[in-house]
VODOVEX-712222 format. One line per field, with one value per residue (C-alpha): residue number from 1; y, x, z. Coordinates in steps of 0.5 Angstrom, whole numbers. Example, Ala and Ser with C-alpha at 12.3 -4.5 7.8 and 13.67 -1.06 7.14 Angstrom:
// VODOVEX-712222
n <- [1; 2]
y <- [-9; -2]
x <- [25; 27]
z <- [16; 14]
// end
This chain:
// VODOVEX-712222
n <- [1; 2; 3; 4; 5; 6; 7; 8; 9; 10; 11; 12; 13; 14; 15; 16; 17; 18; 19; 20; 21; 22; 23; 24; 25; 26; 27; 28; 29; 30; 31; 32; 33; 34; 35; 36; 37; 38; 39; 40; 41; 42; 43; 44; 45; 46; 47; 48; 49; 50; 51; 52; 53; 54; 55; 56; 57; 58; 59; 60; 61; 62; 63; 64; 65; 66; 67; 68; 69; 70; 71; 72; 73; 74; 75; 76; 77; 78; 79; 80; 81; 82; 83; 84; 85; 86; 87; 88; 89; 90; 91; 92; 93; 94; 95; 96; 97; 98; 99; 100; 101; 102; 103; 104; 105; 106; 107; 108; 109; 110; 111; 112; 113; 114; 115; 116; 117; 118; 119; 120; 121; 122; 123; 124; 125; 126; 127; 128; 129; 130; 131; 132; 133; 134; 135; 136; 137; 138; 139; 140; 141; 142; 143; 144; 145; 146; 147; 148; 149; 150; 151; 152; 153; 154; 155; 156; 157; 158; 159; 160; 161; 162; 163; 164; 165; 166; 167; 168; 169; 170; 171; 172; 173; 174; 175; 176; 177; 178; 179; 180; 181; 182; 183; 184; 185; 186; 187; 188; 189; 190; 191; 192; 193; 194; 195; 196; 197; 198; 199; 200; 201; 202; 203; 204; 205; 206; 207; 208; 209; 210; 211; 212; 213; 214; 215; 216; 217; 218; 219; 220; 221; 222; 223; 224; 225; 226; 227; 228; 229; 230; 231; 232; 233; 234; 235; 236; 237; 238; 239; 240; 241; 242; 243; 244; 245; 246; 247; 248; 249; 250; 251; 252; 253; 254; 255; 256; 257; 258; 259; 260; 261; 262; 263; 264; 265; 266; 267; 268; 269; 270; 271; 272; 273; 274; 275; 276; 277; 278; 279; 280; 281; 282; 283; 284; 285; 286; 287; 288; 289; 290; 291; 292; 293; 294; 295; 296; 297; 298; 299; 300; 301; 302; 303; 304; 305; 306; 307; 308; 309; 310; 311; 312; 313; 314; 315; 316; 317; 318; 319; 320; 321; 322; 323; 324; 325; 326; 327; 328; 329; 330; 331; 332; 333; 334; 335; 336; 337; 338; 339; 340; 341; 342; 343; 344; 345; 346; 347; 348; 349; 350; 351; 352; 353; 354; 355; 356; 357; 358; 359; 360; 361; 362; 363; 364; 365; 366; 367; 368; 369; 370; 371; 372; 373; 374; 375; 376; 377; 378; 379; 380; 381; 382; 383; 384; 385; 386; 387]
y <- [-113; -109; -116; -119; -114; -114; -122; -121; -116; -121; -127; -122; -120; -127; -130; -124; -126; -134; -132; -128; -134; -139; -135; -134; -141; -144; -139; -140; -148; -147; -147; -144; -147; -142; -141; -142; -146; -148; -154; -158; -164; -161; -155; -155; -159; -159; -159; -158; -152; -152; -157; -156; -156; -159; -157; -160; -155; -156; -150; -152; -149; -150; -145; -146; -142; -141; -138; -135; -133; -129; -134; -130; -132; -127; -127; -131; -130; -126; -130; -136; -137; -140; -143; -144; -148; -152; -156; -155; -147; -142; -138; -132; -134; -140; -142; -147; -150; -151; -157; -158; -157; -155; -157; -153; -155; -150; -151; -147; -147; -146; -142; -145; -139; -139; -139; -145; -143; -143; -139; -137; -135; -135; -138; -133; -134; -126; -125; -132; -136; -136; -142; -141; -145; -146; -149; -151; -150; -156; -153; -146; -146; -143; -140; -143; -148; -154; -157; -163; -169; -175; -176; -169; -172; -177; -179; -182; -181; -176; -181; -182; -179; -177; -178; -175; -176; -170; -167; -160; -159; -154; -151; -146; -145; -145; -149; -147; -148; -148; -147; -151; -149; -150; -146; -150; -148; -149; -156; -159; -162; -162; -164; -165; -171; -170; -177; -180; -174; -169; -162; -155; -154; -158; -156; -158; -158; -154; -157; -163; -166; -168; -172; -170; -173; -169; -172; -168; -170; -167; -165; -171; -168; -165; -165; -169; -165; -163; -159; -155; -155; -150; -152; -148; -149; -142; -138; -131; -132; -137; -141; -146; -148; -153; -155; -161; -164; -168; -171; -173; -178; -176; -178; -184; -185; -186; -187; -192; -189; -188; -181; -180; -183; -188; -195; -199; -202; -208; -214; -220; -227; -230; -223; -218; -211; -206; -201; -194; -193; -188; -189; -182; -181; -176; -177; -172; -178; -182; -188; -194; -201; -200; -207; -208; -214; -216; -220; -223; -227; -235; -236; -229; -226; -219; -217; -210; -206; -205; -209; -205; -198; -197; -190; -185; -178; -174; -171; -175; -180; -186; -189; -196; -201; -207; -212; -215; -222; -225; -232; -236; -239; -232; -231; -224; -219; -215; -217; -214; -214; -211; -207; -206; -202; -203; -201; -203; -196; -196; -198; -196; -200; -199; -203; -204; -206; -211; -212; -218; -218; -224; -226; -224; -231; -233; -227; -229; -236; -235; -230; -236; -241; -236; -236; -243; -244; -239; -243; -249; -247; -243; -250; -254; -249; -249; -257; -258; -252; -254; -260]
x <- [-554; -549; -547; -546; -541; -538; -537; -535; -529; -527; -526; -522; -517; -517; -515; -510; -507; -507; -504; -498; -497; -497; -492; -487; -488; -487; -483; -477; -477; -477; -470; -470; -464; -459; -459; -451; -448; -440; -439; -433; -433; -426; -428; -422; -416; -409; -402; -395; -391; -389; -395; -399; -407; -411; -418; -424; -429; -436; -440; -447; -452; -459; -463; -466; -461; -454; -450; -444; -440; -434; -430; -425; -421; -422; -418; -412; -406; -400; -395; -400; -399; -405; -408; -415; -416; -421; -419; -412; -413; -412; -419; -423; -430; -434; -440; -445; -451; -457; -458; -450; -444; -437; -431; -425; -418; -415; -408; -406; -399; -397; -391; -385; -385; -391; -394; -398; -406; -412; -412; -419; -421; -426; -428; -433; -438; -440; -447; -449; -445; -439; -435; -431; -425; -420; -413; -410; -402; -400; -394; -389; -385; -379; -375; -368; -363; -360; -353; -353; -349; -351; -344; -340; -334; -329; -322; -316; -309; -306; -305; -312; -318; -324; -330; -337; -344; -348; -355; -357; -364; -367; -373; -374; -379; -374; -368; -362; -355; -350; -343; -339; -333; -329; -325; -319; -311; -306; -304; -311; -315; -322; -326; -334; -337; -344; -347; -340; -337; -332; -336; -335; -343; -349; -356; -362; -370; -375; -377; -372; -365; -358; -353; -346; -340; -334; -327; -322; -315; -310; -303; -299; -294; -300; -300; -305; -311; -318; -319; -326; -327; -333; -336; -341; -347; -349; -353; -354; -361; -360; -354; -352; -346; -344; -338; -334; -330; -323; -320; -313; -309; -302; -298; -294; -287; -280; -273; -267; -260; -253; -251; -247; -252; -246; -249; -243; -237; -232; -232; -227; -230; -232; -231; -237; -238; -241; -245; -249; -256; -261; -268; -272; -279; -281; -288; -293; -296; -292; -289; -290; -287; -281; -278; -272; -270; -265; -265; -258; -254; -253; -250; -249; -252; -255; -256; -259; -258; -264; -268; -275; -276; -282; -284; -281; -285; -286; -279; -275; -270; -267; -260; -259; -253; -253; -247; -246; -243; -240; -240; -234; -234; -235; -231; -228; -233; -239; -245; -252; -255; -262; -264; -271; -275; -282; -289; -296; -297; -290; -283; -276; -271; -263; -259; -252; -246; -241; -234; -231; -224; -219; -217; -209; -207; -209; -206; -199; -200; -201; -194; -191; -193; -191; -184; -184; -185; -180; -175; -176; -175; -169; -166; -168; -165; -158; -158; -160; -158; -150; -152]
z <- [-114; -110; -106; -113; -115; -109; -109; -116; -114; -109; -114; -119; -113; -111; -118; -119; -112; -114; -121; -117; -112; -118; -122; -115; -113; -120; -123; -118; -119; -127; -131; -137; -142; -144; -152; -151; -146; -144; -141; -138; -133; -129; -126; -121; -122; -117; -120; -118; -121; -128; -130; -136; -135; -141; -142; -147; -147; -150; -154; -154; -158; -155; -160; -166; -170; -172; -166; -167; -161; -158; -154; -149; -142; -136; -130; -132; -127; -129; -132; -134; -142; -145; -152; -154; -160; -164; -170; -169; -170; -165; -164; -162; -165; -166; -170; -168; -171; -168; -163; -164; -160; -162; -158; -155; -153; -147; -145; -139; -137; -129; -128; -124; -120; -117; -110; -107; -107; -111; -118; -121; -128; -133; -140; -143; -149; -149; -148; -147; -141; -137; -134; -128; -127; -121; -121; -115; -114; -109; -107; -108; -114; -116; -122; -121; -122; -117; -118; -113; -111; -107; -105; -105; -100; -102; -99; -103; -104; -108; -114; -114; -119; -115; -119; -117; -120; -120; -122; -126; -125; -129; -125; -130; -136; -142; -144; -141; -144; -137; -137; -133; -129; -123; -118; -117; -115; -120; -121; -120; -126; -126; -132; -133; -137; -140; -144; -143; -146; -144; -144; -142; -142; -142; -145; -140; -142; -138; -131; -133; -130; -133; -130; -130; -128; -125; -125; -120; -120; -115; -116; -115; -110; -106; -98; -94; -92; -94; -100; -102; -110; -112; -118; -122; -127; -130; -136; -137; -133; -127; -124; -118; -115; -111; -106; -107; -102; -103; -97; -99; -95; -99; -104; -103; -106; -104; -107; -105; -106; -103; -100; -106; -111; -114; -115; -116; -112; -112; -108; -108; -109; -103; -99; -97; -98; -93; -97; -94; -97; -96; -96; -97; -97; -103; -102; -98; -93; -88; -90; -85; -84; -90; -91; -95; -99; -105; -111; -112; -117; -115; -108; -106; -100; -97; -90; -88; -82; -80; -84; -83; -82; -77; -80; -85; -85; -91; -93; -88; -90; -86; -86; -88; -89; -94; -93; -100; -100; -106; -108; -107; -114; -117; -123; -124; -128; -126; -123; -121; -114; -114; -107; -106; -100; -100; -97; -98; -102; -106; -107; -110; -113; -113; -118; -116; -120; -117; -120; -117; -117; -116; -109; -107; -106; -113; -116; -112; -114; -121; -121; -117; -123; -128; -125; -124; -131; -133; -129; -132; -139; -137; -134; -140; -144; -140; -140; -147; -151; -151; -155]
// end
């Protein structure tokens, strides 16, 4: 009897141990469905700064009753805006029928000013489930404005207008209205164009760029040299500047005149007149290979001494003599002789009024003819007057 009881007790202990082992073994391999679950296929997303991340999240009711769930976000980094919606409405609580699911749309705004790295936060169905999400920011972001030009340096003469193409990039989270300014000395003219229209300001959307044309017009008499042109795009919260460079080769201009400024003289038909001229460099750049030429009436001739001027510095002048020969057939009167000095860059003209006089020989011959005519009249009067 005692042996039977001992055997029965041993079986009970074994049964208890077996039961415990089954619970431990099978219990660790059994999954009990949550009554409410949160699901999204995209648990980890990589984006650059300034991007919006859009999630579609399912709220699944695995129970046999209606579940009303409070939905909140926890652990969202500072400065990250987010909106949770369903059916077009901002929500904080949602109700799901048994065995059904509801969709939520979550938008998370990654700021522009952010460090590179992984950022984690949670969508929580209070009392039921937690959905961990990770956003990987692929690069360090900024909150700034960039003002750039692919070609910030140009060269030309003082009579040129320098046209620069620039870009304003708004790397902020708000639309910015930029005032456009240039710091130039008096006499310079700088204008800005946006969308082909002259403007003093331009509006740029967040994380967007706008093209700006910058026209720089230096004074006509400016000296040759390199000039820096600071330009600025600024708002109350952000700004950027850029330095343009203009290389001025100088202005080209000259004046052809006489030492006294008198542009008239007289000459006898068939004779020549030597006229003194002055070629002045009135520009800011050197003039090279100045050639002299003339446009004359028919059968007139003009020669220059010298015919060419190799070099004429800014503000300098050169003396030139023009020998003007009138035609033998020129009758008394005024004639125009156009004298010209020219280089490939500029030119100048002087119009000379030439008054042609009758030669002395023909004058005396005319007087003699007059006297002979008077003598003939007197002779005829004496001879036939008595009759």
